[in-house]
C-alpha positions in Angstrom: 32.5 59.1 5.8 32.8 56.1 3.5 29.9 55.0 1.4 30.1 51.6 -0.2 30.9 51.8 -3.9 28.7 50.4 -6.6 29.7 47.1 -8.2 30.6 46.6 -11.8 31.8 43.8 -14.1 35.5 44.6 -14.5 37.1 42.5 -11.8 40.5 41.8 -10.3 40.9 38.3 -8.8 42.9 37.7 -5.6 44.1 34.3 -4.4 46.7 33.7 -1.7 48.6 30.6 -0.6 47.6 30.5 3.0 49.8 27.9 4.7 49.7 25.7 1.5 50.1 26.2 -2.2 46.8 26.6 -4.0 46.5 24.0 -6.8 46.2 25.3 -10.4 42.9 23.5 -10.7 41.6 25.5 -7.7 42.7 28.7 -9.3 41.0 27.8 -12.5 37.7 26.9 -10.7 37.8 30.3 -9.1 38.1 32.0 -12.5 35.2 29.9 -13.7 33.1 31.0 -10.8 33.9 34.6 -11.5 33.0 34.2 -15.2 29.8 32.4 -14.3 28.8 35.5 -12.3 29.4 37.6 -15.3 32.7 39.2 -14.3 35.2 40.4 -16.9 38.6 39.5 -15.5 41.1 42.3 -16.1 43.8 41.2 -13.7 44.9 38.8 -11.0 46.9 39.1 -7.8 48.6 36.2 -6.0 50.9 35.8 -3.1 51.5 33.8 0.1 51.1 34.3 3.8 51.2 32.1 6.9 47.9 33.6 8.0 45.5 36.4 7.0 46.2 39.9 8.1 43.5 40.8 10.6 42.9 44.3 9.1 43.3 43.9 5.3 43.6 40.1 4.9 46.5 40.5 2.4 48.6 42.9 4.4 49.3 46.6 3.7 52.0 46.1 1.1 49.9 43.7 -1.0 46.9 46.1 -0.5 48.9 49.0 -2.1 49.9 46.7 -4.9 46.3 45.7 -5.4 45.2 49.4 -5.5 47.6 50.1 -8.3 46.3 47.1 -10.2 42.7 48.3 -9.7 43.6 51.8 -11.0 45.6 50.6 -14.0 42.9 48.1 -15.0 40.1 50.5 -14.3 38.5 47.7 -12.2 35.2 48.1 -10.5 35.3 45.0 -8.4 37.8 42.9 -6.5 36.9 39.3 -5.8 38.8 37.2 -3.2 39.0 33.4 -3.4 38.8 33.4 0.4 36.3 34.2 3.2 36.6 37.8 4.4 35.4 39.2 7.7 33.0 42.1 7.6 35.8 44.4 8.9 38.3 43.2 6.4 35.8 43.7 3.6 35.0 47.3 4.8 38.7 48.2 5.2 39.6 46.9 1.8 36.8 48.8 0.1 37.9 52.0 1.9 41.5 51.4 0.8 40.8 50.4 -2.8 37.8 52.6 -3.4 35.9 49.8 -5.2 33.6 47.0 -4.3 35.1 43.9 -2.7 33.5 40.4 -2.8 34.6 37.2 -1.1 34.0 33.6 -2.3 30.8 33.2 -0.4 29.4 36.4 -1.8 30.4 35.4 -5.3 28.6 32.0 -5.1 25.5 33.7 -3.7 25.6 36.1 -6.7 25.7 33.2 -9.1 22.8 31.5 -7.4 20.8 34.7 -7.5 21.2 34.9 -11.3 20.4 31.2 -11.9 17.3 30.7 -9.7 14.2 30.3 -11.8 11.4 28.8 -9.6 9.6 30.7 -6.9 11.1 28.4 -4.3 14.6 28.8 -5.7 14.3 32.6 -5.6 13.1 32.5 -2.0 16.0 30.2 -1.0 18.6 32.4 -2.6 17.1 35.6 -1.2 17.1 34.0 2.3 20.8 33.0 1.9 21.8 36.5 0.6 20.0 38.3 3.5 21.5 35.9 6.1 24.9 36.6 4.6 24.2 40.3 4.5 23.1 40.4 8.1 26.6 39.5 9.2 27.9 42.3 7.1 25.7 44.9 8.8 27.6 44.5 12.1 29.9 47.5 11.7 30.1 46.7 8.0 29.4 50.2 6.6 30.2 53.4 8.4 27.4 55.4 6.7 24.8 53.0 8.2 25.7 54.3 11.6 24.2 57.8 11.0 21.5 58.9 13.4 18.0 59.4 12.0 16.8 61.7 14.8 16.3 65.4 14.6 14.0 68.3 15.3 10.5 67.1 16.3 11.6 63.5 17.0 11.8 62.0 20.4 15.3 61.2 21.5 18.3 60.7 19.2 16.3 58.3 17.0 17.0 54.9 15.7 20.3 54.5 13.9 20.3 53.5 10.2 22.2 50.3 11.2 19.5 49.3 13.6 16.7 50.1 11.1 18.4 47.9 8.5 19.0 45.1 10.9 15.3 45.2 12.0 14.0 45.3 8.4 16.3 42.4 7.5 15.1 40.4 10.5 11.5 40.9 9.4 12.2 39.9 5.8 14.2 36.8 6.9 11.3 35.7 9.2 8.8 36.2 6.3 11.0 34.1 4.0 11.3 31.3 6.6 7.4 31.2 6.8 7.0 31.0 3.1 9.6 28.3 2.7 8.0 26.3 5.6 4.8 26.2 3.6 6.7 24.9 0.5 8.5 22.3 2.7 5.0 21.1 3.8 3.9 20.8 0.1 7.1 18.8 -0.6 6.5 16.5 2.3 3.0 15.9 1.0 4.3 15.0 -2.4 6.9 12.7 -0.8 4.2 10.9 1.2 2.2 10.3 -2.0 5.3 8.8 -3.7 6.0 6.6 -0.6 2.4 5.4 -0.7 2.9 4.4 -4.3 6.0 2.5 -3.2 8.2 4.1 -5.8 11.9 4.2 -4.8 13.5 7.6 -5.1 16.9 8.2 -6.6 18.8 11.5 -6.3 21.5 12.7 -8.6 24.3 14.4 -6.6 27.8 15.6 -7.5 30.2 18.5 -8.0 28.9 21.3 -10.1 29.5 20.8 -13.8 30.0 17.1 -13.4 27.2 16.4 -15.9 24.2 15.7 -13.7 21.6 17.5 -15.8 23.0 16.0 -19.0 22.7 12.6 -17.4 19.2 13.4 -16.1 18.1 14.4 -19.6 19.7 11.4 -21.2 17.8 9.1 -18.9 14.4 10.8 -18.7 14.3 13.1 -21.8 13.2 15.9 -19.4 14.7 18.8 -21.3 16.3 20.3 -18.2 18.7 23.2 -19.0 22.2 22.0 -19.4 25.4 23.9 -20.1 29.2 23.6 -19.7 29.3 26.1 -16.8 29.1 26.1 -13.0 25.7 25.9 -11.4 23.8 25.8 -14.7 20.7 24.5 -12.9 19.5 25.1 -9.3 15.9 24.1 -9.2 15.2 20.4 -8.5 13.4 18.4 -11.1 11.7 14.9 -10.5 10.8 12.5 -13.3 9.6 8.9 -13.4 12.2 6.4 -14.8 11.5 2.9 -16.2 14.2 0.4 -15.4 14.9 -2.9 -17.2 12.3 -5.4 -16.1 9.6 -2.8 -15.8 10.3 -1.4 -12.3 9.6 2.3 -12.0 11.6 4.8 -9.9 11.6 8.5 -9.3 14.8 10.3 -10.3 15.6 13.7 -8.9 18.1 16.2 -10.3 19.4 18.5 -7.6 21.8 21.5 -7.2 25.5 20.8 -7.7 28.0 21.2 -4.9 31.3 23.1 -4.8 34.1 23.3 -2.3 33.6 25.8 0.6 29.9 26.0 -0.2 28.5 28.9 2.0 26.7 27.7 5.0 24.0 30.2 4.3 23.3 28.4 1.1 23.3 24.9 2.6 20.8 26.1 5.3 18.6 27.9 2.7 18.5 25.0 0.3 18.0 22.4 3.0 14.4 21.8 1.9 15.5 21.2 -1.7 18.3 18.9 -0.5 15.7 17.0 1.5 15.1 15.1 -1.7 18.7 13.9 -1.4 18.5 13.1 2.3 15.3 11.0 1.8 16.5 9.2 -1.3 16.8 5.4 -1.4 19.9 5.6 -3.6 22.3 8.4 -4.5 23.8 8.5 -8.0 27.0 10.3 -7.3 28.1 11.8 -10.6 31.8 12.4 -11.0 33.7 14.2 -13.8 36.0 11.3 -14.7 38.2 13.6 -16.7 38.5 16.3 -14.0 41.9 17.2 -12.7 40.5 17.4 -9.1 38.4 14.3 -9.3 39.3 12.9 -5.9 39.1 16.3 -4.3 35.6 16.9 -5.8 34.4 13.5 -4.5 35.6 14.5 -1.0 33.9 17.9 -1.2 30.6 16.2 -2.2 30.9 13.7 0.6 31.4 16.5 3.1 28.2 18.3 2.0 26.3 15.0 2.1 27.4 14.4 5.6 26.4 18.0 6.6 22.8 17.5 5.3 22.4 14.1 6.9 22.8 12.0 3.7 26.2 10.6 4.5 24.9 7.1 5.2 22.6 6.8 2.2 23.6 4.1 -0.3 25.6 5.3 -3.2 26.3 4.3 -6.8 29.2 6.3 -8.3 28.7 7.4 -11.9 32.0 8.3 -13.6 30.9 10.5 -16.4 32.6 12.1 -19.5 34.7 9.0 -20.3 34.7 10.3 -23.9 37.3 12.8 -22.7 39.6 10.0 -21.5 41.8 8.1 -23.9 40.9 4.5 -24.3 38.3 4.6 -21.5 35.5 2.0 -21.9 32.0 1.9 -20.4 31.9 -0.7 -17.6 30.5 -1.6 -14.2 32.9 -2.0 -11.3 31.8 -4.3 -8.5 32.9 -4.8 -4.9 34.1 -8.0 -3.3 30.5 -9.1 -2.8 29.7 -8.6 -6.5 27.5 -5.5 -6.0 27.7 -2.7 -8.5 29.7 0.2 -7.0 30.8 2.3 -10.0 29.6 2.8 -13.6 31.8 4.4 -16.3 29.8 6.2 -19.0 29.4 9.3 -21.1 26.0 11.0 -20.7 26.8 13.3 -23.6 27.2 10.5 -26.2 24.9 8.0 -24.4 27.6 5.3 -24.1 27.2 3.2 -21.0 23.7 4.4 -20.1 22.4 0.8 -20.5 25.0 -0.4 -17.9 23.8 2.4 -15.5 20.2 1.3 -15.8 21.3 -2.3 -15.1 23.2 -1.3 -12.0 20.3 0.8 -10.7 17.9 -2.1 -11.3 20.3 -4.3 -9.2 20.4 -1.9 -6.3 16.6 -1.2 -6.4 15.8 -4.9 -6.7 18.4 -6.2 -4.2 15.7 -7.3 -1.7 13.2 -8.5 -4.3 11.5 -11.9 -4.1 11.9 -14.6 -6.7 8.5 -16.3 -7.3 6.5 -18.5 -9.6 2.8 -18.0 -10.0 0.0 -19.7 -12.1 -2.8 -17.5 -13.4 -6.1 -18.6 -14.9 -7.5 -17.2 -18.2 -9.8 -14.9 -16.1 -6.9 -13.3 -14.3 -5.6 -11.1 -17.1 -5.7 -8.1 -14.8 -3.3 -9.8 -12.4 -1.0 -10.6 -15.3 -1.0 -7.0 -16.3 -0.2 -6.0 -12.7 2.9 -8.3 -12.7 4.0 -6.8 -15.9 3.8 -3.2 -14.5 5.1 -3.9 -11.0 7.5 -6.8 -11.3 10.4 -8.1 -13.4 9.1 -10.9 -15.7 11.9 -13.5 -16.0 9.8 -16.1 -17.9 6.3 -16.7 -19.2 4.6 -19.8 -20.5 1.0 -20.5 -21.6 -0.9 -23.3 -19.7 -3.1 -25.9 -21.4 -6.2 -24.2 -19.9 -5.3 -20.8 -21.6 -3.7 -19.2 -18.5 -0.2 -18.2 -17.8 2.8 -19.5 -15.8 5.0 -16.6 -14.7 8.4 -16.4 -13.1 8.9 -13.0 -11.6 11.0 -10.9 -9.3 8.9 -8.5 -7.2 9.4 -6.1 -4.3 8.1 -7.5 -1.0 5.9 -4.4 -0.3 4.3 -4.7 -3.8 3.6 -8.4 -3.4 2.1 -7.9 0.1 -0.2 -5.2 -1.2 -1.3 -7.5 -4.1 -2.0 -10.4 -1.8 -4.2 -8.2 0.4 -6.4 -7.6 -2.6 -6.2 -11.2 -4.0 -5.6 -13.5 -1.0 -6.6 -16.6 -3.1 -3.3 -16.1 -5.0 -1.3 -17.2 -2.0 -1.9 -20.9 -2.8 -0.6 -20.5 -6.3 2.5 -18.6 -5.4 5.7 -20.6 -5.0 9.3 -19.8 -4.4 11.4 -20.1 -7.6 
């Protein structure tokens, strides 16, 4: 009878070329993921196969080679850079006599360590239990022992059935708790919509510098570090743009290639901020070796959560790591800002990003002139807080002539409160 071994920190990494050669950058990312989970890498095993072995994934010969590597390195854990079936995971653990973890399990472990908020912990636990439930299907032999005995009716419930039933109850409880949090988020989102504040969401591959950029723009003090998945919990802050327009900026969890579906499902409420955003700031590591691949991976996840059609502004970060790279705005054929090059760490180019955001947010704004009397200082203050003031001049009567750019919804709301202003509002 085989009982699943306890996990440790001394790990062997396994990555195979399955039908294609794995890029060096992909191997390095796998190492970074293992270190982010707290693993001490004591060895690596690589190889190539046309397709995985159905029983041991890597084949019997490689499995024997891996066992020798585990014994010589006194490893307590073997981590695969691939997805393993429950049967393959069980067979490998029986053969190697140590704990085996696949890529999805590794990412789930990192998320479990990094979650700080109540919601984040619930989401990670839900993802872990959903993943574990698939591993209970013939995953461990010792879970199939009968619990019956003298004095009990019938053979009793198997341990496997008990675990599956308890898991199902816990998963149902987590879904209910998260549903209440989703309702609270929706209420906060309705309040922001009522205030007519556009919402911007930072998205991007993990470690692209989203939290650093968020802190540079808002001084929020969100934890930032040069590591994968440094922050998980979403943070929202008000951001003032050039011209006085205010927006809500949201910092969200980073993405990674082959993100476990359990995590995408569990974090769907958090990622709702991304799906409902008016504009996505897609942060890209400009100096990254897999830059184009990371962009494609992010686009894939955005499409999966229903945010694939949301307007985007690409932010190419870390240009201080590129030789002779200059901060700039790249525009499309219609003159619209499509990409901003900057360094969130040094602050170079942040002013260009704010300009580009203001252009996107104010794309449908109205250009108007308005004359205010000396008694309408409150209306003047309203324009300064809700609109972009292009010009101001004092009138002979002590009032003000303003040239402004203002959002249609804001102007409509103002005119409903001050209808007499319509006669003094002209197109510029």
